N, C-alpha and C positions, 0 to 999 in steps of 0.2 A: 545521429550524434559519429562527427568524425573525429582527428587527431591529429594535430599541424607539428611538427619541426618546426620552432622560433629560427631555427639554424638555414636551415637548406629548405624548408619550407617543402618538405615532402608529408603526404598526406596517408596517415592508417583509416579504415573501420575499425580494429579491434585496438580497444586503448591496451598498446603493449608498454606501457610506462615511459619509457626514453627509448630517443632516435638510437636504432641500430648501429648508425654510420656516424652521430655526431654525439651521443650519448648526454644530449638533452632531453630535459622532461616536456612532454609531449604536452599541447595546449589543447583543451575541447575548441570544440569548433562546430558551433551548432550551427543544423541545415537551416535555410531561409524558404524562401518557394521554390515548389517542385514544380516539375510537367510531366508529364507521358512520354517516353520515348519507343515504348516497347510495351507489348499486350501478349499475354498466350491465356488460352482458356483450360479449363482444367477439369475434366468431365470424370475420374478413376477417384474414388474417397480414399481415405487411409485413418490410421487410427487418430493421428494427430488434427485431420481433416476431413472427418466426417461427413460434410455436408458439400456437393457437388449440383450444380458446375458452379465455378471461381474462378479468379481471374488472378495472374499473377504478373503484377506491373509493373515495370522497371521503371525507375522515376530515374532525374537527374533537376540538381538543384542550381541555383544560381552561380555556383562554384564551379560546377562543372563533375562534382561527385554524384556517384551513381549507386544504386540502390532498389531491391526489390521489395515490394510489399503486395501484401492479398489485399481483395479487394471485390465483394457480391456486384459491384457495380462497375459495369462495362463503360469503360473509359474510350476516349478517342484518341489517338497517336495526337501531340502538341499542345494537348489542354491540359490547365493547368489542376493539380490533384492537392484537393484538402482534407482534412480529416471532420470529420464533423465536432464542432466548437462550440455552440448554441445550445444550454440549457433553456434558455428565457428564464431565467434568474430562478428558477426551482429550487427550492430547496434540499427537494429529493434527487437530486439530478447527483451521476454517479460518471466518475471518468475513467476509463478504460486505457493503458499503456501498454505495450509489449517490452519486456527486457530483452534486448538483444546480448549487450555485452555491458551498458553502464545502468547502475541501478537511480543514479542521480540523474540523471538523464527521464527516465521514468517520473520520480518521483516530483520534478520540475514541470514536465508536462500536465501528469494529473491536476497537480495544484492550478497550471495555467487556464486549463481547460475551465476548472469549477472557479474561474473568474479570480484568483489570486488571495491572499488574506496580508492584511498589513501588517508590518516586523520593523520593528526600530529598534536603537538601542536599552529602551526602557521598558519595551514587550517582555513580561516573563512567563514561560514557555515550561510547562508541565506535558512531560512524554511515559507514555503508558506504554512500555515493550510487554508482548506476551511472555510473560515469564511461568510455565507452567507444571515442569521437570526438570530435573540434573540430566540434561542429556546435549551432546554434540548438535549442534546445525543440521548434520544430515540427517536428523532424525526426522526434521521439520517439525517438534514439537515446540520451539519458541519462535520467536523473531531471531532472523540471523543478526551475528554480527556486524556481518556488511550491510543489511540494509539499515541499521540502527546509526550504524557510521554514516553511513551517506544522507541518513535526514537529517543527524544534527549537523553535518555540513551544509546542509542546503539552507538549514535555519541559520548558521553564521553568514549563508552570502546574502541571505535578504536582509543581513543585518541584525541578527538577535547577539547578541552579550553570552561570551561561554558563563560568567558568572551571574545570569540569570536566567540557563536551563537546569532543570532541573530531570534526573528521569526515574520515577518510583513504580512500583508494583509493591506485591504481597502474596505470601503462598497462602494456598485455602487448602492444603494439604498437611501432612507432617513433617514436610521436604521444608529444613531453613532455605528461604531465598535466596539468602548469600550462595548458598552449592547449588542452583538456578542458575545464578549470574552468573557464575566465576564458570561452569562446566559450559555453559551454550557462549561463553565471550564474551556476555556482554559487559559485563566488568571490566575486562582490558580495556572495550572499546570507550568507557564512562574515564576511565582514569587516564589514559592518551590526552582525552580531551578536559583532561583534570577536571571532570564533573564528576562530583561523589554520587553515587544513586542511593537512593532512597527509601525504606522500608517503612512503607505506606503503613503500616501493623503498627508501629514503634510512634508514630505518629500522633496529633490531638485528631477527635473525631466529633463533626457536628450534629449535633440533633433535630434531622428536618423529617416533620408526620412522623411515621414509623422506622424510617428510615436515619443511621448512622454514616454519614458523611465523611472521605478524609477532609481534613482541613485544609490539605496542601493543593483541593482542588479547588476553594475559594481566592489563593490566593494569587492563583493563574489566571494571565492574560489571555492566553492563547494552552489550548489543551490539544495536545496531539497524539491521537490514539493510533497505536500501531500493532494490529493483530498479527497474527500469520492464520488464513485462511486455512482452513481443514474441509473437506468434501462430506458433505451431507451435514454439517453443522453451519452453527451462527455465530461465528468465531469472532465478529465485529463488533454482535453483541454482547457478547459473554464476556469479554475482554473488561467491556465498562462493568462489571460486576465486582471488579478487585478495588473498585472506592470505596466499597462499603465493608463495611469492619466484620468480619470474618463469623464472628457469631451472629450480630446481624443478618449478614446471609441466609447465615444456613435456619435463623429461626425463619425467615422469611420464606423460604423454600417449602416451609410445611403448612403454609396459610395462603400462598399464593403460586400461580405458576409464574413459569419464567417471564415470559410476556407481559405480566403484571407487572411483576417486579422492576422490569426495563421501562415500564408507562411510566411507574411510581417514581422512579431516581432522574430519567429527564424532564420531570418537572423542576428539578432544583438545580440539574448541572447546566452549565455556562453552554456556546455553542463551543460544540467540538467537531474538528478535521479527525476525519481517521482517514490512513494512508495503507491503506490493508498489502500485505505481501501475500503475491500469490505466484509465486516464482516456481518452487519446489512444493506442492501438495501431501498430504499425508491424505491417503485415504481410509477408510472406517478398518480396514484389517491391517493399518500402520504400513504398508507399503504406500512409496514415499514417487511420486511420478510428476514429471516436469512439465510445466503449465508455462512458465514464462512472462506473466501476468504482475502488472499491479493496479491496485484501484481506489479509489480516492473518492470521498463525500462525504458532506456534512450531515447524512440521515445513513447510522447503522444497519436499520433496518433495509436500505435498497441496496447498499452497499453487500450485503451477505445474500439479498435474494437475487443480486444481478450476478453473483459468485455460484450458488448455483443453478441457476440459468444457464453459465457456462458449461458450467461439469455436466448438467443432465442428472444430476445425483438419486435421482427419482423421489421420495415422499420427504416433501418439504419440514424442516426442524417447525415445531410446534410455533416456537416465536416468530414467525414468517409466515403463517396462514391466511394470514387477513391480506397482506403486501402483495399487489395485483402488481403484475410485471410491467401492463400497459401502460401503469401512471407512472413510470420511470423511465426521466428522461437520459439518457448515456449521448456522452461525448468523448472524443479524440477518437478511440477504436468502436466497432459497433459489435455487438454481443454475436453475430451470425460468424463475426471474422474469427472473434477467439471460441470460438464452441469447441469444445472437447470432449470424448468419450470418456467416462472415468472411468 
């Protein structure tokens, strides 16, 4: 993604906001087709790039913009460069994209690689961010305010109307959800868009088998699961449990494993688009590391399994033990390119 001044036509690769000469707001300038104009082979590993050899590819698009990208494929100078974009229509497909400066680009690209999703002025959207504790975004405990903001902007750009978007979650601990929403900055984002955040615990729940599921789920045409991923966890799957009534979920935990609860829950849930935040990720020791990724998919198990493969996090969470990595198509960036030693 590049940014161009509409007045002087100068271009930046960083979102500096306004042109420093004309003071005009910059316009986003998506890159088109790109060709390889340079290639370097890297044979020395680093913490962020442990697997070698790989290639640093210098690319140039049709507008003459240039940037570097990592690849495990050896390209030839002059050939067209393209990211894997075909999941064959498999619902388990996971899209990976690297966040450099623009979160919006990562959201757009991952959803695009999945085949897109139909949104219009009549579409009712329920967004489920991760709200786990009243902490600032740099602790990587909750979905960041920036990630929620750019996701809402994406929905509006696709044709959704503000009045048809709801942002909801609930607290599974003794801390009121309002405290987490305020401290994390998610409340301010909602208010800026004139969207009233919704506490699912205060709404109605519908009985579905042994489960009590938030009624808001069945009012939405599109549900966007917006978790923040943590190393060694299945964050995308665990976030869906917030659709259950707290007492019902705690009771289910005494009778079933989390995988069994999830399988039962998915029977009643509509199709859910997961757009997972994985830029600043939290390790089990609570230390935050920069990974710089966004992942998306319609299968939460697949999204979490790919993330755990990228971070080489050791033993898999119990929910992911039966999810085979070789059966998950990956589009956008490859797992090898995104690999990270946690």
